[in-house]
N, C-alpha and C positions, 0 to 999 in steps of 0.2 A: 626466127623459129627457136623455140626453147627445146632443149634436149631432155629426155627422161634419164635420170641418174640410175645407174646400175647399182644393185646391192652388192656389197663387198662381204664375202663370207670370211669368218674368222677361223683360224686353225686352232685346234685344241692341242696343247702341249702337255705331255704327261711329265711328272716329276717336277723338279725345281724350275720355276719359270723365271726367266730373265725379264726384268721390266721393259727392256727395249723390244722384246718379242711380243709382248701383249699390248703394247701401245700402238695404236694405229691412228695416224694423223688423217683428219678428214680430207678427202680430195678438194682441191681448189676448184671451184666452179664460178665462172664470171656471172652467171645468171643469179647466183646467191648474192652477189655484191650489188649489181645494178638494178635487179628487178625485185621490188618490194611486193608489188601486187600484180601478179602475172595477167589477170584478167583486164587490168586497166593500163598496162604498160605498152607503149608503142615507140617505134623508132622512126625518125625522119632524117633526111639530109638537109642542111641549111642550103638555101639556093640563092642567097644574095650576101652583100657585104654590109648589110644594115645593122649588124650587131658586132662589129669589130671592136668597138670600145669595150664590149663585155667578154672579149676573147672568144667569140663564136664566129669562126670564119667560114667562108663558103666551102661546102662539101663536108663539114664536120657532121657527125652523126649526133642527133639530139635524142636523149632518152627521156620520154614524156609520160607523165603519170596523169591519167584523166580522172582519177579519183581524188586528187588533191584540189582544194580551193585556193585560188590565188590571194596573196596578201601583198601589201605594199612592197614594191621592189622585186617581186617574183618575175622570172622570165616566163612568158606564156606564149603558147601557140594559139592563135584565134582566127576565126573565119569571119571575113568582112567583105561585102561587095563582091562575092564570087571568088575570093582568093584567100589562101592561108598567109599569115604573117607571124613573125616571131619578134616580140618586142618585150621591154620592161613594162610591168603593170604598175601604173601610178594613178589611182582613183582620185578624183577631186570632187567638190561639192556639186559644181555645175556640169562637168563633163568627165570623161575618162581619157587620160593621156596614156598612150602607149609609145613609150620612148625608145628611139633607136640611137645609133651612134652619133648621128648628125641631126641638126634641127629639121633638115628636109625628110629624114626617115621617120620623124615622129608623127603619129596618127592621133588626131583628136576626134573622139566619138561622143556625139551629143546623146542626151537620154532618149531622144526620139529615134535614133538610128538603131537598125537591127545588126547585132553582131553576136558571135558565139565563142565563149572560151573553150577551146578544144582540149587544153590540158596545160599542166605546169612542167617546164623543162627542169628535170632533176639533175642531169649532168650531161656533159658532151664528151664524146670520144675524140681525142685530138691525135693526129698523125705524128709519128716521129721517124718514119722511115725515109732514109736519104733518097734524093731524086734518082741517083744512080741505080737503086734497087727497085724502083717503080717500073717494072716491066712484066709483061705477061699477066699471070694471075694475081700478082702483087700490085697491079696498077692502082687499085682502089682499096687496098688493105688500110684498115684503121681510118676510114673515112677520107682518105687522101685520093 
C-alpha cells in the first residue's frame, strides 16, 4: 500500500533569515526510491530457491514493474502452465530460455507454448535483521 505524502507548511521568518532556518530537507520516502510507476508496480515474495545464484532467496520481496519490457538478462516474473515463476530472461532464435540457478530450474518455452511475462523485477528487499530479533511483529520484517 502506498501512503499519501503530507504537505509540509513553511514558517515565515521576519527579519534576517538564517540559511539553516529556510532550508528544508525533503522527507525520505521509500516509495519515491523503489516505485517508479505506481500504477504498474507490484510486490511479491519469492517462494523457492530457484534464483539463489542471482541473490534472490526464499521470502525476499520482489519489486516488479509491469510496464517494463524484458531485455536479455532481465529477471522476470512470468505465468506458465498455471503457475508464476521468477527466472532470468534469455531469448533465443528457436525458443525462450528462462534460466534459474541450476540447470534443473531452467525452463525452456517453445514458440507454440502459451506464457505471459507478468513483469520485470526491478529490485529485491533483503533482510538484515538477526535471528534473535525475529519475534512477534518483527518475524517477517524486511522479507524475512
